[in-house]
KOLGU-4560 file (N, C-alpha, C; in nm, 3 decimals, padded with zeros to 5 digits):
<recs>
<n_xx: 00.643 n_yy: 03.734 n_zz: -00.871 ca_xx: 00.713 ca_yy: 03.608 ca_zz: -00.873 c_xx: 00.711 c_yy: 03.552 c_zz: -01.015 mol: A seq: 1 type: MET>
<n_xx: 00.824 n_yy: 03.504 n_zz: -01.054 ca_xx: 00.831 ca_yy: 03.446 ca_zz: -01.188 c_xx: 00.808 c_yy: 03.295 c_zz: -01.181 mol: A seq: 2 type: ASP>
<n_xx: 00.807 n_yy: 03.233 n_zz: -01.295 ca_xx: 00.777 ca_yy: 03.089 ca_zz: -01.304 c_xx: 00.885 c_yy: 03.006 c_zz: -01.235 mol: A seq: 3 type: ALA>
<n_xx: 01.010 n_yy: 03.049 n_zz: -01.244 ca_xx: 01.120 ca_yy: 02.975 ca_zz: -01.181 c_xx: 01.107 c_yy: 02.975 c_zz: -01.029 mol: A seq: 4 type: GLU>
<n_xx: 01.071 n_yy: 03.088 n_zz: -00.973 ca_xx: 01.053 ca_yy: 03.097 ca_zz: -00.828 c_xx: 00.938 c_yy: 03.008 c_zz: -00.782 mol: A seq: 5 type: SER>
<n_xx: 00.830 n_yy: 03.007 n_zz: -00.855 ca_xx: 00.716 ca_yy: 02.921 ca_zz: -00.820 c_xx: 00.754 c_yy: 02.773 c_zz: -00.828 mol: A seq: 6 type: LEU>
<n_xx: 00.832 n_yy: 02.738 n_zz: -00.929 ca_xx: 00.875 ca_yy: 02.599 ca_zz: -00.943 c_xx: 00.964 c_yy: 02.557 c_zz: -00.826 mol: A seq: 7 type: ARG>
<n_xx: 01.057 n_yy: 02.644 n_zz: -00.786 ca_xx: 01.144 ca_yy: 02.613 ca_zz: -00.673 c_xx: 01.066 c_yy: 02.602 c_zz: -00.542 mol: A seq: 8 type: LEU>
<n_xx: 00.968 n_yy: 02.690 n_zz: -00.524 ca_xx: 00.884 ca_yy: 02.682 ca_zz: -00.404 c_xx: 00.806 c_yy: 02.552 c_zz: -00.400 mol: A seq: 9 type: MET>
<n_xx: 00.755 n_yy: 02.511 n_zz: -00.514 ca_xx: 00.679 ca_yy: 02.386 ca_zz: -00.521 c_xx: 00.769 c_yy: 02.267 c_zz: -00.490 mol: A seq: 10 type: LYS>
<n_xx: 00.892 n_yy: 02.267 n_zz: -00.542 ca_xx: 00.986 ca_yy: 02.159 ca_zz: -00.514 c_xx: 01.020 c_yy: 02.154 c_zz: -00.365 mol: A seq: 11 type: GLU>
<n_xx: 01.044 n_yy: 02.270 n_zz: -00.306 ca_xx: 01.076 ca_yy: 02.275 ca_zz: -00.163 c_xx: 00.960 c_yy: 02.223 c_zz: -00.078 mol: A seq: 12 type: ASN>
<n_xx: 00.839 n_yy: 02.261 n_zz: -00.112 ca_xx: 00.722 ca_yy: 02.213 ca_zz: -00.038 c_xx: 00.706 c_yy: 02.062 c_zz: -00.052 mol: A seq: 13 type: LEU>
<n_xx: 00.735 n_yy: 02.010 n_zz: -00.171 ca_xx: 00.726 ca_yy: 01.866 ca_zz: -00.194 c_xx: 00.828 c_yy: 01.792 c_zz: -00.108 mol: A seq: 14 type: THR>
<n_xx: 00.950 n_yy: 01.844 n_zz: -00.101 ca_xx: 01.055 ca_yy: 01.781 ca_zz: -00.020 c_xx: 01.016 c_yy: 01.784 c_zz: 00.127 mol: A seq: 15 type: VAL>
<n_xx: 00.966 n_yy: 01.898 n_zz: 00.175 ca_xx: 00.924 ca_yy: 01.909 ca_zz: 00.316 c_xx: 00.810 c_yy: 01.813 c_zz: 00.346 mol: A seq: 16 type: ILE>
<n_xx: 00.714 n_yy: 01.801 n_zz: 00.257 ca_xx: 00.602 ca_yy: 01.709 ca_zz: 00.278 c_xx: 00.650 c_yy: 01.565 c_zz: 00.285 mol: A seq: 17 type: ALA>
<n_xx: 00.746 n_yy: 01.529 n_zz: 00.199 ca_xx: 00.800 ca_yy: 01.392 ca_zz: 00.201 c_xx: 00.876 c_yy: 01.366 c_zz: 00.330 mol: A seq: 18 type: LYS>
<n_xx: 00.950 n_yy: 01.466 n_zz: 00.379 ca_xx: 01.023 ca_yy: 01.449 ca_zz: 00.505 c_xx: 00.927 c_yy: 01.427 c_zz: 00.620 mol: A seq: 19 type: MET>
<n_xx: 00.820 n_yy: 01.506 n_zz: 00.626 ca_xx: 00.721 ca_yy: 01.491 ca_zz: 00.733 c_xx: 00.652 c_yy: 01.355 c_zz: 00.727 mol: A seq: 20 type: ASN>
<n_xx: 00.624 n_yy: 01.307 n_zz: 00.607 ca_xx: 00.562 ca_yy: 01.177 ca_zz: 00.592 c_xx: 00.653 c_yy: 01.067 c_zz: 00.643 mol: A seq: 21 type: LEU>
<n_xx: 00.782 n_yy: 01.078 n_zz: 00.614 ca_xx: 00.880 ca_yy: 00.981 ca_zz: 00.664 c_xx: 00.888 c_yy: 00.980 c_zz: 00.814 mol: A seq: 22 type: GLY>
<n_xx: 00.886 n_yy: 01.098 n_zz: 00.874 ca_xx: 00.891 ca_yy: 01.107 ca_zz: 01.021 c_xx: 00.769 c_yy: 01.042 c_zz: 01.083 mol: A seq: 23 type: ARG>
<n_xx: 00.654 n_yy: 01.064 n_zz: 01.022 ca_xx: 00.531 ca_yy: 01.008 ca_zz: 01.077 c_xx: 00.535 c_yy: 00.855 c_zz: 01.074 mol: A seq: 24 type: ARG>
<n_xx: 00.589 n_yy: 00.797 n_zz: 00.965 ca_xx: 00.598 ca_yy: 00.652 ca_zz: 00.958 c_xx: 00.698 c_yy: 00.597 c_zz: 01.058 mol: A seq: 25 type: PHE>
<n_xx: 00.798 n_yy: 00.676 n_zz: 01.096 ca_xx: 00.893 ca_yy: 00.633 ca_zz: 01.198 c_xx: 00.835 c_yy: 00.648 c_zz: 01.338 mol: A seq: 26 type: LEU>
<n_xx: 00.757 n_yy: 00.752 n_zz: 01.361 ca_xx: 00.705 ca_yy: 00.779 ca_zz: 01.495 c_xx: 00.589 c_yy: 00.688 c_zz: 01.533 mol: A seq: 27 type: LYS>
<n_xx: 00.503 n_yy: 00.655 n_zz: 01.438 ca_xx: 00.383 ca_yy: 00.578 ca_zz: 01.470 c_xx: 00.414 c_yy: 00.443 c_zz: 01.538 mol: A seq: 28 type: GLU>
<n_xx: 00.502 n_yy: 00.358 n_zz: 01.480 ca_xx: 00.528 ca_yy: 00.230 ca_zz: 01.548 c_xx: 00.590 c_yy: 00.247 c_zz: 01.686 mol: A seq: 29 type: PRO>
<n_xx: 00.681 n_yy: 00.345 n_zz: 01.700 ca_xx: 00.745 ca_yy: 00.367 ca_zz: 01.829 c_xx: 00.642 c_yy: 00.413 c_zz: 01.931 mol: A seq: 30 type: MET>
<n_xx: 00.553 n_yy: 00.501 n_zz: 01.891 ca_xx: 00.448 ca_yy: 00.549 ca_zz: 01.982 c_xx: 00.359 c_yy: 00.434 c_zz: 02.025 mol: A seq: 31 type: ARG>
<n_xx: 00.327 n_yy: 00.346 n_zz: 01.931 ca_xx: 00.240 ca_yy: 00.233 ca_zz: 01.962 c_xx: 00.305 c_yy: 00.140 c_zz: 02.065 mol: A seq: 32 type: LYS>
<n_xx: 00.436 n_yy: 00.114 n_zz: 02.049 ca_xx: 00.508 ca_yy: 00.028 ca_zz: 02.143 c_xx: 00.508 c_yy: 00.092 c_zz: 02.282 mol: A seq: 33 type: VAL>
<n_xx: 00.534 n_yy: 00.221 n_zz: 02.288 ca_xx: 00.538 ca_yy: 00.291 ca_zz: 02.418 c_xx: 00.400 c_yy: 00.288 c_zz: 02.483 mol: A seq: 34 type: ILE>
<n_xx: 00.295 n_yy: 00.314 n_zz: 02.407 ca_xx: 00.160 ca_yy: 00.312 ca_zz: 02.463 c_xx: 00.121 c_yy: 00.173 c_zz: 02.511 mol: A seq: 35 type: GLU>
<n_xx: 00.159 n_yy: 00.070 n_zz: 02.436 ca_xx: 00.129 ca_yy: -00.067 ca_zz: 02.476 c_xx: 00.202 c_yy: -00.103 c_zz: 02.604 mol: A seq: 36 type: THR>
<n_xx: 00.328 n_yy: -00.065 n_zz: 02.614 ca_xx: 00.407 ca_yy: -00.094 ca_zz: 02.734 c_xx: 00.346 c_yy: -00.027 c_zz: 02.856 mol: A seq: 37 type: THR>
<n_xx: 00.312 n_yy: 00.101 n_zz: 02.844 ca_xx: 00.251 ca_yy: 00.170 ca_zz: 02.958 c_xx: 00.116 c_yy: 00.111 c_zz: 02.993 mol: A seq: 38 type: PHE>
<n_xx: 00.041 n_yy: 00.067 n_zz: 02.894 ca_xx: -00.087 ca_yy: 00.004 ca_zz: 02.921 c_xx: -00.068 c_yy: -00.127 c_zz: 02.998 mol: A seq: 39 type: SER>
<n_xx: 00.031 n_yy: -00.205 n_zz: 02.958 ca_xx: 00.059 ca_yy: -00.330 ca_zz: 03.029 c_xx: 00.104 c_yy: -00.303 c_zz: 03.172 mol: A seq: 40 type: MET>
<n_xx: 00.190 n_yy: -00.203 n_zz: 03.189 ca_xx: 00.235 ca_yy: -00.166 ca_zz: 03.323 c_xx: 00.117 c_yy: -00.124 c_zz: 03.411 mol: A seq: 41 type: LEU>
<n_xx: 00.030 n_yy: -00.044 n_zz: 03.355 ca_xx: -00.087 ca_yy: 00.004 ca_zz: 03.430 c_xx: -00.178 c_yy: -00.112 c_zz: 03.469 mol: A seq: 42 type: LYS>
<n_xx: -00.192 n_yy: -00.210 n_zz: 03.378 ca_xx: -00.276 ca_yy: -00.325 ca_zz: 03.407 c_xx: -00.221 c_yy: -00.412 c_zz: 03.518 mol: A seq: 43 type: GLY>
<n_xx: -00.088 n_yy: -00.420 n_zz: 03.528 ca_xx: -00.025 ca_yy: -00.502 ca_zz: 03.632 c_xx: -00.008 c_yy: -00.430 c_zz: 03.764 mol: A seq: 44 type: LEU>
<n_xx: -00.010 n_yy: -00.298 n_zz: 03.757 ca_xx: 00.018 ca_yy: -00.217 ca_zz: 03.875 c_xx: -00.090 c_yy: -00.235 c_zz: 03.980 mol: A seq: 45 type: PHE>
<n_xx: -00.047 n_yy: -00.232 n_zz: 04.102 ca_xx: -00.140 ca_yy: -00.235 ca_zz: 04.213 c_xx: -00.222 c_yy: -00.108 c_zz: 04.214 mol: A seq: 46 type: LEU>
<n_xx: -00.341 n_yy: -00.115 n_zz: 04.262 ca_xx: -00.425 ca_yy: 00.005 ca_zz: 04.267 c_xx: -00.372 c_yy: 00.105 c_zz: 04.370 mol: A seq: 47 type: ARG>
<n_xx: -00.303 n_yy: 00.054 n_zz: 04.470 ca_xx: -00.250 ca_yy: 00.141 ca_zz: 04.574 c_xx: -00.112 c_yy: 00.091 c_zz: 04.614 mol: A seq: 48 type: LYS>
<n_xx: -00.017 n_yy: 00.181 n_zz: 04.624 ca_xx: 00.116 ca_yy: 00.147 ca_zz: 04.674 c_xx: 00.128 c_yy: 00.208 c_zz: 04.813 mol: A seq: 49 type: ILE>
<n_xx: 00.132 n_yy: 00.122 n_zz: 04.913 ca_xx: 00.142 ca_yy: 00.172 ca_zz: 05.049 c_xx: 00.289 c_yy: 00.188 c_zz: 05.083 mol: A seq: 50 type: HIS>
<n_xx: 00.331 n_yy: 00.311 n_zz: 05.101 ca_xx: 00.467 ca_yy: 00.340 ca_zz: 05.143 c_xx: 00.463 c_yy: 00.453 c_zz: 05.244 mol: A seq: 51 type: ALA>
<n_xx: 00.546 n_yy: 00.441 n_zz: 05.345 ca_xx: 00.547 ca_yy: 00.541 ca_zz: 05.451 c_xx: 00.627 c_yy: 00.665 c_zz: 05.409 mol: A seq: 52 type: VAL>
<n_xx: 00.738 n_yy: 00.642 n_zz: 05.340 ca_xx: 00.823 ca_yy: 00.754 ca_zz: 05.299 c_xx: 00.828 c_yy: 00.762 c_zz: 05.146 mol: A seq: 53 type: THR>
<n_xx: 00.874 n_yy: 00.876 n_zz: 05.099 ca_xx: 00.889 ca_yy: 00.895 ca_zz: 04.955 c_xx: 00.995 c_yy: 00.800 c_zz: 04.899 mol: A seq: 54 type: PHE>
<n_xx: 01.103 n_yy: 00.778 n_zz: 04.975 ca_xx: 01.207 ca_yy: 00.684 ca_zz: 04.932 c_xx: 01.150 c_yy: 00.544 c_zz: 04.920 mol: A seq: 55 type: LYS>
<n_xx: 01.064 n_yy: 00.506 n_zz: 05.014 ca_xx: 01.001 ca_yy: 00.375 ca_zz: 05.008 c_xx: 00.911 c_yy: 00.361 c_zz: 04.887 mol: A seq: 56 type: GLY>
<n_xx: 00.839 n_yy: 00.468 n_zz: 04.854 ca_xx: 00.755 ca_yy: 00.467 ca_zz: 04.735 c_xx: 00.839 c_yy: 00.450 c_zz: 04.609 mol: A seq: 57 type: PHE>
<n_xx: 00.947 n_yy: 00.528 n_zz: 04.599 ca_xx: 01.035 ca_yy: 00.517 ca_zz: 04.482 c_xx: 01.097 c_yy: 00.378 c_zz: 04.471 mol: A seq: 58 type: LEU>
<n_xx: 01.135 n_yy: 00.321 n_zz: 04.585 ca_xx: 01.192 ca_yy: 00.186 ca_zz: 04.585 c_xx: 01.092 c_yy: 00.084 c_zz: 04.533 mol: A seq: 59 type: LEU>
<n_xx: 00.968 n_yy: 00.092 n_zz: 04.579 ca_xx: 00.866 ca_yy: -00.001 ca_zz: 04.531 c_xx: 00.839 c_yy: 00.018 c_zz: 04.383 mol: A seq: 60 type: LYS>
<n_xx: 00.835 n_yy: 00.143 n_zz: 04.341 ca_xx: 00.811 ca_yy: 00.174 ca_zz: 04.200 c_xx: 00.924 c_yy: 00.119 c_zz: 04.111 mol: A seq: 61 type: LEU>
<n_xx: 01.046 n_yy: 00.145 n_zz: 04.149 ca_xx: 01.161 ca_yy: 00.099 ca_zz: 04.072 c_xx: 01.166 c_yy: -00.054 c_zz: 04.068 mol: A seq: 62 type: VAL>
<n_xx: 01.142 n_yy: -00.117 n_zz: 04.181 ca_xx: 01.146 ca_yy: -00.264 ca_zz: 04.185 c_xx: 01.033 c_yy: -00.324 c_zz: 04.101 mol: A seq: 63 type: MET>
<n_xx: 00.919 n_yy: -00.260 n_zz: 04.098 ca_xx: 00.810 ca_yy: -00.308 ca_zz: 04.013 c_xx: 00.851 c_yy: -00.301 c_zz: 03.866 mol: A seq: 64 type: PHE>
<n_xx: 00.910 n_yy: -00.190 n_zz: 03.826 ca_xx: 00.951 ca_yy: -00.174 ca_zz: 03.686 c_xx: 01.064 c_yy: -00.271 c_zz: 03.651 mol: A seq: 65 type: ILE>
<n_xx: 01.157 n_yy: -00.293 n_zz: 03.742 ca_xx: 01.264 ca_yy: -00.392 ca_zz: 03.718 c_xx: 01.204 c_yy: -00.531 c_zz: 03.703 mol: A seq: 66 type: VAL>
<n_xx: 01.110 n_yy: -00.566 n_zz: 03.789 ca_xx: 01.045 ca_yy: -00.697 ca_zz: 03.779 c_xx: 00.969 c_yy: -00.712 c_zz: 03.649 mol: A seq: 67 type: GLY>
<n_xx: 00.899 n_yy: -00.608 n_zz: 03.608 ca_xx: 00.825 ca_yy: -00.611 ca_zz: 03.481 c_xx: 00.921 c_yy: -00.630 c_zz: 03.364 mol: A seq: 68 type: PHE>
<n_xx: 01.030 n_yy: -00.556 n_zz: 03.363 ca_xx: 01.129 ca_yy: -00.566 ca_zz: 03.256 c_xx: 01.189 c_yy: -00.707 c_zz: 03.252 mol: A seq: 69 type: THR>
<n_xx: 01.222 n_yy: -00.760 n_zz: 03.368 ca_xx: 01.279 ca_yy: -00.894 ca_zz: 03.375 c_xx: 01.180 c_yy: -00.998 c_zz: 03.323 mol: A seq: 70 type: PHE>
<n_xx: 01.054 n_yy: -00.985 n_zz: 03.359 ca_xx: 00.954 ca_yy: -01.082 ca_zz: 03.312 c_xx: 00.939 c_yy: -01.075 c_zz: 03.161 mol: A seq: 71 type: SER>
<n_xx: 00.951 n_yy: -00.955 n_zz: 03.102 ca_xx: 00.942 ca_yy: -00.942 ca_zz: 02.956 c_xx: 01.066 c_yy: -01.000 c_zz: 02.888 mol: A seq: 72 type: LYS>
<n_xx: 01.181 n_yy: -00.991 n_zz: 02.951 ca_xx: 01.303 ca_yy: -01.047 ca_zz: 02.894 c_xx: 01.301 c_yy: -01.200 c_zz: 02.897 mol: A seq: 73 type: LEU>
<n_xx: 01.242 n_yy: -01.255 n_zz: 03.002 ca_xx: 01.237 ca_yy: -01.401 ca_zz: 03.017 c_xx: 01.140 c_yy: -01.463 c_zz: 02.916 mol: A seq: 74 type: VAL>
<n_xx: 01.034 n_yy: -01.394 n_zz: 02.885 ca_xx: 00.933 ca_yy: -01.448 ca_zz: 02.794 c_xx: 00.990 c_yy: -01.475 c_zz: 02.662 mol: A seq: 75 type: GLN>
</recs>
């Protein structure tokens, strides 16, 4: 390998490292928001959802999430 090839490889690695750093700064806040939201949902969730059928369970789950979303919009 000559000096020019080494220089180009170093530049490429620098660009890739900068791209990864940018992605990490974009992902961290989004991940934190998602984790906080799920934590809040878990804290409000009932310990047990009594439903006789799977459709009933899904209905209760969906209505809980709709109610949670609405309460966050009103705040």
